[in-house]
MDTraj code that builds the backbone (N, CA, C; nanometers):
import mdtraj as md
import numpy as np

residues = "UNK UNK UNK UNK UNK UNK UNK UNK UNK UNK UNK UNK UNK UNK UNK UNK UNK UNK UNK UNK UNK UNK UNK UNK UNK UNK UNK UNK UNK UNK UNK UNK UNK UNK UNK UNK UNK UNK UNK UNK UNK UNK UNK UNK UNK UNK UNK UNK UNK UNK UNK UNK UNK UNK UNK UNK UNK UNK UNK UNK UNK UNK UNK UNK UNK UNK UNK UNK UNK UNK UNK UNK UNK UNK UNK UNK UNK UNK UNK UNK UNK UNK UNK UNK UNK UNK UNK UNK UNK UNK UNK UNK UNK UNK UNK UNK UNK UNK UNK UNK UNK UNK UNK UNK UNK UNK UNK UNK UNK UNK UNK UNK UNK UNK UNK".split()
xyz = np.array([
    [0.0847, -0.1180, 0.0000],
    [0.0000, 0.0000, 0.0000],
    [0.0887, 0.1237, 0.0000],
    [0.0535, 0.2215, -0.0824],
    [0.1296, 0.3451, -0.0923],
    [0.0904, 0.4415, 0.0181],
    [0.1867, 0.5212, 0.0630],
    [0.1550, 0.6318, 0.1526],
    [0.1007, 0.7432, 0.0641],
    [-0.0240, 0.7768, 0.0820],
    [-0.0921, 0.8689, -0.0085],
    [-0.0688, 1.0142, 0.0274],
    [-0.0655, 1.1018, -0.0742],
    [-0.0636, 1.2452, -0.0469],
    [-0.1940, 1.2872, 0.0217],
    [-0.1905, 1.3986, 0.0899],
    [-0.3073, 1.4457, 0.1648],
    [-0.4177, 1.4947, 0.0721],
    [-0.5394, 1.4552, 0.1058],
    [-0.6571, 1.5052, 0.0343],
    [-0.6881, 1.6469, 0.0803],
    [-0.7346, 1.7293, -0.0121],
    [-0.7877, 1.8610, 0.0210],
    [-0.9343, 1.8372, 0.0546],
    [-0.9647, 1.8243, 0.1837],
    [-1.1001, 1.7828, 0.2240],
    [-1.2055, 1.8843, 0.1814],
    [-1.1722, 2.0126, 0.1818],
    [-1.2688, 2.1134, 0.1372],
    [-1.2992, 2.0964, -0.0109],
    [-1.1963, 2.0691, -0.0911],
    [-1.2163, 2.0478, -0.2346],
    [-1.2975, 1.9214, -0.2589],
    [-1.2713, 1.8173, -0.1804],
    [-1.3453, 1.6917, -0.1941],
    [-1.4932, 1.7118, -0.1648],
    [-1.5238, 1.7758, -0.0534],
    [-1.6642, 1.7988, -0.0166],
    [-1.7319, 1.8865, -0.1223],
    [-1.6641, 1.9925, -0.1661],
    [-1.7226, 2.0823, -0.2664],
    [-1.7491, 2.0082, -0.3977],
    [-1.6574, 1.9230, -0.4403],
    [-1.6758, 1.8470, -0.5644],
    [-1.7923, 1.7490, -0.5513],
    [-1.8041, 1.6858, -0.4349],
    [-1.9148, 1.5917, -0.4147],
    [-2.0487, 1.6644, -0.4189],
    [-2.0550, 1.7799, -0.3539],
    [-2.1790, 1.8574, -0.3528],
    [-2.2127, 1.9066, -0.4940],
    [-2.1110, 1.9555, -0.5667],
    [-2.1340, 1.9987, -0.7062],
    [-2.1857, 1.8840, -0.7921],
    [-2.1368, 1.7639, -0.7652],
    [-2.1803, 1.6461, -0.8409],
    [-2.3195, 1.5995, -0.7987],
    [-2.3711, 1.6563, -0.6885],
    [-2.5042, 1.6204, -0.6414],
    [-2.5121, 1.4805, -0.5830],
    [-2.4010, 1.4354, -0.5217],
    [-2.3949, 1.3001, -0.4671],
    [-2.3856, 1.3006, -0.3154],
    [-2.4512, 1.2044, -0.2541],
    [-2.4311, 1.1813, -0.1109],
    [-2.3023, 1.1003, -0.0963],
    [-2.2551, 1.0853, 0.0247],
    [-2.1370, 1.0030, 0.0476],
    [-2.1629, 0.8593, 0.0031],
    [-2.2815, 0.8066, 0.0333],
    [-2.3159, 0.6703, -0.0072],
    [-2.3228, 0.6564, -0.1594],
    [-2.3809, 0.7543, -0.2263],
    [-2.3898, 0.7492, -0.3725],
    [-2.2512, 0.7546, -0.4359],
    [-2.1644, 0.8383, -0.3819],
    [-2.0285, 0.8459, -0.4335],
    [-1.9551, 0.7143, -0.4125],
    [-1.9727, 0.6575, -0.2965],
    [-1.9088, 0.5282, -0.2682],
    [-1.9563, 0.4229, -0.3676],
    [-2.0848, 0.4165, -0.3919],
    [-2.1380, 0.3183, -0.4867],
    [-2.0857, 0.3434, -0.6282],
    [-2.0727, 0.4707, -0.6665],
    [-2.0197, 0.5043, -0.7994],
    [-1.8762, 0.4550, -0.8154],
    [-1.8060, 0.4424, -0.7032],
    [-1.6684, 0.3933, -0.7053],
    [-1.6598, 0.2426, -0.6850],
    [-1.7739, 0.1781, -0.6654],
    [-1.7743, 0.0344, -0.6430],
    [-1.7467, -0.0044, -0.4989],
    [-1.7643, 0.0899, -0.4069],
    [-1.7452, 0.0622, -0.2645],
    [-1.8797, 0.0311, -0.2009],
    [-1.8773, -0.0379, -0.0891],
    [-2.0019, -0.0857, -0.0297],
    [-2.0789, 0.0187, 0.0503],
    [-2.0103, 0.1186, 0.1052],
    [-2.0819, 0.2181, 0.1863],
    [-2.0081, 0.3509, 0.1841],
    [-2.0744, 0.4520, 0.2361],
    [-2.0163, 0.5855, 0.2419],
    [-1.9240, 0.6074, 0.3594],
    [-1.9009, 0.5053, 0.4391],
    [-1.8149, 0.5222, 0.5565],
    [-1.6749, 0.5706, 0.5176],
    [-1.6208, 0.5149, 0.4107],
    [-1.4882, 0.5572, 0.3662],
    [-1.4904, 0.7026, 0.3221],
    [-1.5984, 0.7447, 0.2531],
    [-1.6112, 0.8848, 0.2111],
    [-1.6125, 0.9768, 0.3329],
    [-1.6844, 0.9360, 0.4336],
    [-1.6918, 1.0145, 0.5565],
    [-1.5525, 1.0324, 0.6169],
    [-1.4762, 0.9250, 0.6213],
    [-1.3406, 0.9317, 0.6776],
    [-1.2513, 1.0208, 0.5925],
    [-1.2648, 1.0113, 0.4602],
    [-1.1848, 1.0960, 0.3719],
    [-1.2234, 1.2428, 0.3911],
    [-1.3523, 1.2705, 0.3996],
    [-1.3977, 1.4090, 0.4132],
    [-1.3612, 1.4693, 0.5483],
    [-1.3421, 1.3872, 0.6489],
    [-1.2971, 1.4370, 0.7799],
    [-1.1455, 1.4497, 0.7855],
    [-1.0756, 1.3956, 0.6868],
    [-0.9302, 1.3971, 0.6876],
    [-0.8695, 1.2858, 0.7697],
    [-0.9505, 1.1865, 0.8076],
    [-0.9030, 1.0740, 0.8885],
    [-0.8361, 0.9654, 0.8048],
    [-0.8594, 0.9678, 0.6739],
    [-0.8031, 0.8666, 0.5852],
    [-0.7873, 0.9285, 0.4463],
    [-0.7191, 0.8543, 0.3584],
    [-0.6944, 0.9005, 0.2211],
    [-0.7102, 0.7818, 0.1267],
    [-0.7340, 0.8100, -0.0018],
    [-0.7305, 0.6986, -0.0971],
    [-0.5948, 0.6300, -0.0869],
    [-0.5943, 0.4990, -0.0790],
    [-0.4724, 0.4261, -0.0469],
    [-0.3790, 0.4040, -0.1649],
    [-0.4270, 0.4304, -0.2864],
    [-0.3406, 0.4123, -0.4024],
    [-0.3847, 0.5071, -0.5139],
    [-0.2994, 0.5263, -0.6135],
    [-0.3341, 0.6195, -0.7212],
    [-0.4608, 0.5806, -0.7968],
    [-0.4849, 0.4510, -0.8125],
    [-0.6034, 0.4085, -0.8850],
    [-0.7311, 0.4506, -0.8123],
    [-0.7294, 0.4433, -0.6797],
    [-0.8471, 0.4837, -0.6027],
    [-0.8684, 0.6349, -0.6128],
    [-0.7591, 0.7116, -0.6100],
    [-0.7700, 0.8564, -0.6277],
    [-0.8321, 0.8869, -0.7638],
    [-0.7881, 0.8175, -0.8670],
    [-0.8417, 0.8411, -1.0011],
    [-0.9875, 0.7984, -1.0119],
    [-1.0245, 0.6920, -0.9457],
    [-1.1640, 0.6488, -0.9440],
    [-1.2519, 0.7536, -0.8753],
    [-1.2035, 0.8075, -0.7659],
    [-1.2750, 0.9134, -0.6941],
    [-1.2918, 1.0362, -0.7826],
    [-1.1832, 1.0776, -0.8461],
    [-1.1881, 1.1961, -0.9324],
    [-1.2839, 1.1742, -1.0491],
    [-1.2790, 1.0567, -1.1101],
    [-1.3683, 1.0267, -1.2224],
    [-1.5144, 1.0306, -1.1793],
    [-1.5441, 0.9744, -1.0634],
    [-1.6819, 0.9736, -1.0134],
    [-1.7322, 1.1151, -0.9867],
    [-1.6395, 1.2056, -0.9544],
    [-1.6764, 1.3443, -0.9257],
    [-1.6636, 1.4356, -1.0469],
    [-1.6043, 1.3855, -1.1544],
    [-1.5873, 1.4665, -1.2745],
    [-1.4826, 1.5754, -1.2602],
    [-1.3777, 1.5466, -1.1826],
    [-1.2700, 1.6438, -1.1636],
    [-1.1358, 1.5766, -1.1932],
    [-1.0331, 1.6562, -1.2069],
    [-0.8977, 1.6029, -1.2240],
    [-0.8461, 1.5570, -1.0881],
    [-0.7700, 1.4488, -1.0834],
    [-0.7182, 1.3998, -0.9549],
    [-0.6433, 1.5066, -0.8749],
    [-0.5659, 1.5904, -0.9416],
    [-0.4888, 1.6927, -0.8703],
    [-0.5776, 1.7905, -0.7939],
    [-0.7026, 1.8073, -0.8389],
    [-0.7946, 1.8988, -0.7716],
    [-0.8358, 1.8486, -0.6340],
    [-0.8150, 1.7202, -0.6078],
    [-0.8564, 1.6611, -0.4803],
    [-0.7419, 1.6513, -0.3795],
    [-0.6217, 1.6875, -0.4215],
    [-0.5057, 1.6797, -0.3322],
    [-0.4689, 1.8172, -0.2809],
    [-0.4116, 1.8194, -0.1610],
    [-0.3596, 1.9451, -0.1072],
    [-0.2530, 1.9922, -0.2047],
    [-0.2674, 2.1139, -0.2568],
    [-0.1688, 2.1615, -0.3536],
    [-0.0309, 2.1787, -0.2903],
    [0.0706, 2.1560, -0.3705],
    [0.2087, 2.1749, -0.3257],
    [0.2744, 2.2754, -0.4188],
    [0.3464, 2.3710, -0.3613],
    [0.4157, 2.4700, -0.4442],
    [0.5134, 2.4003, -0.5389],
    [0.5896, 2.3077, -0.4845],
    [0.6783, 2.2238, -0.5647],
    [0.6420, 2.0794, -0.5324],
    [0.5593, 2.0179, -0.6173],
    [0.5134, 1.8816, -0.5873],
    [0.6286, 1.7830, -0.5750],
    [0.6154, 1.6909, -0.4797],
    [0.7176, 1.5869, -0.4665],
    [0.6815, 1.4699, -0.5575],
    [0.7731, 1.3753, -0.5659],
    [0.7580, 1.2629, -0.6572],
    [0.6321, 1.1814, -0.6276],
    [0.6025, 1.1556, -0.5009],
    [0.4836, 1.0769, -0.4657],
    [0.3564, 1.1484, -0.5115],
    [0.3487, 1.2787, -0.4874],
    [0.2317, 1.3573, -0.5283],
    [0.2138, 1.3462, -0.6793],
    [0.3220, 1.3644, -0.7531],
    [0.3155, 1.3568, -0.8990],
    [0.2760, 1.2171, -0.9472],
    [0.3277, 1.1141, -0.8795],
    [0.2953, 0.9765, -0.9174],
    [0.1468, 0.9491, -0.8963],
    [0.0911, 0.9954, -0.7849],
    [-0.0517, 0.9754, -0.7598],
    [-0.1355, 1.0490, -0.8634],
    [-0.0977, 1.1715, -0.8959],
    [-0.1722, 1.2476, -0.9963],
    [-0.1662, 1.1777, -1.1318],
    [-0.0511, 1.1174, -1.1622],
    [-0.0359, 1.0456, -1.2885],
    [-0.1084, 0.9113, -1.2880],
    [-0.1463, 0.8622, -1.1694],
    [-0.2173, 0.7356, -1.1599],
    [-0.1281, 0.6141, -1.1713],
    [-0.0016, 0.6284, -1.1333],
    [0.0949, 0.5194, -1.1468],
    [0.1281, 0.4550, -1.0132],
    [0.1427, 0.3255, -1.0150],
    [0.1925, 0.2546, -0.8968],
    [0.3435, 0.2737, -0.8902],
    [0.4018, 0.2390, -0.7775],
    [0.5473, 0.2455, -0.7630],
    [0.6128, 0.1600, -0.8710],
    [0.5595, 0.0408, -0.8909],
    [0.6178, -0.0513, -0.9889],
    [0.6094, 0.0043, -1.1312],
    [0.4965, 0.0635, -1.1650],
    [0.4798, 0.1195, -1.2998],
    [0.5764, 0.2349, -1.3248],
    [0.5908, 0.3238, -1.2270],
    [0.6822, 0.4370, -1.2446],
    [0.8271, 0.3905, -1.2457],
    [0.8624, 0.2964, -1.1614],
    [0.9994, 0.2446, -1.1595],
    [1.0345, 0.1860, -1.2958],
    [0.9431, 0.1090, -1.3526],
    [0.9683, 0.0503, -1.4844],
    [0.9830, 0.1594, -1.5902],
    [0.8938, 0.2577, -1.5887],
    [0.8991, 0.3651, -1.6883],
    [1.0255, 0.4491, -1.6744],
    [1.0728, 0.4663, -1.5512],
    [1.1928, 0.5474, -1.5256],
    [1.3212, 0.4660, -1.5344],
    [1.3066, 0.3350, -1.5547],
    [1.4232, 0.2452, -1.5642],
    [1.5081, 0.2482, -1.4380],
    [1.4383, 0.2446, -1.3227],
    [1.5062, 0.2342, -1.1935],
    [1.4405, 0.1213, -1.1157],
    [1.5056, 0.0773, -1.0110],
    [1.4471, -0.0291, -0.9295],
    [1.3352, 0.0267, -0.8424],
    [1.2464, -0.0617, -0.8012],
    [1.1382, -0.0229, -0.7110],
    [1.1965, 0.0319, -0.5812],
    [1.3023, -0.0312, -0.5303],
    [1.3618, 0.0162, -0.4048],
    [1.4197, 0.1566, -0.4206],
    [1.4777, 0.1870, -0.5364],
    [1.5294, 0.3221, -0.5602],
    [1.4153, 0.4222, -0.5601],
    [1.3079, 0.3904, -0.6300],
    [1.1935, 0.4816, -0.6357],
    [1.1335, 0.5025, -0.4972],
    [1.1205, 0.3955, -0.4196],
    [1.0674, 0.4089, -0.2834],
    [1.1586, 0.4966, -0.1980],
    [1.2881, 0.4821, -0.2157],
    [1.3836, 0.5648, -0.1412],
    [1.3678, 0.7120, -0.1804],
    [1.3526, 0.7382, -0.3100],
    [1.3318, 0.8758, -0.3557],
    [1.2053, 0.9344, -0.2935],
    [1.0986, 0.8560, -0.2934],
    [0.9735, 0.9060, -0.2360],
    [0.9849, 0.9286, -0.0867],
    [1.0531, 0.8401, -0.0185],
    [1.0697, 0.8554, 0.1261],
    [1.1470, 0.9833, 0.1605],
    [1.2348, 1.0219, 0.0727],
    [1.3131, 1.1446, 0.0936],
    [1.2364, 1.2703, 0.0510],
    [1.1184, 1.2509, -0.0080],
    [1.0401, 1.3661, -0.0535],
    [1.1018, 1.4311, -0.1763],
    [1.1621, 1.3499, -0.2620],
    [1.2323, 1.4009, -0.3795],
    [1.1427, 1.4882, -0.4626],
    [1.1942, 1.6056, -0.4960],
    [1.1196, 1.7006, -0.5785],
    [1.1830, 1.7191, -0.7159],
    [1.3111, 1.6908, -0.7302],
    [1.3790, 1.7122, -0.8570],
    [1.4839, 1.6046, -0.8780],
    [1.4424, 1.4880, -0.9309],
    [1.5395, 1.3804, -0.9493],
    [1.6490, 1.4203, -1.0461],
    [1.7672, 1.3698, -1.0230],
    [1.8770, 1.3996, -1.1155],
    [1.8474, 1.3331, -1.2487],
    [1.9038, 1.3870, -1.3574],
    [1.8781, 1.3285, -1.4904],
    [1.9190, 1.1831, -1.4936],
])
top = md.Topology()
chain = top.add_chain()
for i, resn in enumerate(residues, 1):
    res = top.add_residue(resn, chain, resSeq=i)
    for name in ("N", "CA", "C"):
        top.add_atom(name, md.element.get_by_symbol(name[0]), res)
traj = md.Trajectory(xyz[None], top)
């Protein structure tokens, strides 16, 4: 499981309201069983656990994934990976680095990888 970037809870609630969905309806649109997870996300107690879930949430709300994350002046690698919808393994393969290297970069909060 990936350590997820922080959700912008105000943006999440506003997007859900604009979409005219209850927490339960949004959960069902994402294929989840109940709105309990939405409630936790909207309170800031939890976050989508992987990039695919963030993208599913954004699609159900009709917004870009980046609109649901706390904005960063200089986004770090993990934030960018989640916005791109890539797993650690997918990005490591695309960047031609090992998974352990990519995880180390993310743990350090890398913002500008060397060429």
